[in-house]
C-alpha positions, 0 to 999 in steps of 0.5 A: 636943910643944908642946902647949895646951890652951884650956879657954875661960871661957865653957865648964864649967870640964872636968873630967878634959878637956881642951874642945882642945888646939893640938896643934904636933909633927914626927908624928901618931900613931894610936892604934887601939881598946883594951878589956881584953884580955889577950896571950893575947886574953881580956878582963881584970876583971868591973867598969867599972872594972877594963876601962877601967885595963886599956885604958887601960893598952893605950892607953898600952902602944901610945903609948910602943911608938911613942916617945910619952907620956901629954901627947903625948895630943890625944885620946881617944875612949871608947866605953863601952856603957852612959854612966850606968854610966861617969858612976856610976864618974867619980871611979873613972875619973877616978881611974885617968886621973891615976896611969895619964896625969896631968893633962894632959888631952886632948881627949875624948869619951865615946860609949854603942854599942850592944857593942863588937867582944868581946860582955864589953868594957864599955870600949874608948879610942882616939885621937891622939898628936903626938910632937915 
């Protein structure tokens, strides 16, 4: 994928996301929402950072299985059951993102939800990638 991150000077400097991503490629991969489920279908981790790490790993596993890499991500939506907690952990979550996916940030949004499919889940990530 050829991806251009667009962060216009008239908008605040983004931290951990890009304001826009212009992606050129031949295949689009839509990634289903991923929580902190393990292979047996149980939620892993009691804290938001633990669950975020596993949910991101699951998202990246699906992406790699489809032939993509983290830099191919064009858009990710984070669904959190507690945005205030997400903000409190923002630095740690950013570190987890960089360790797992690097610094080629996709366009992102964080949305607070009442609950997720699995009642124990604190966070879910979905998105799409554009592959060459």
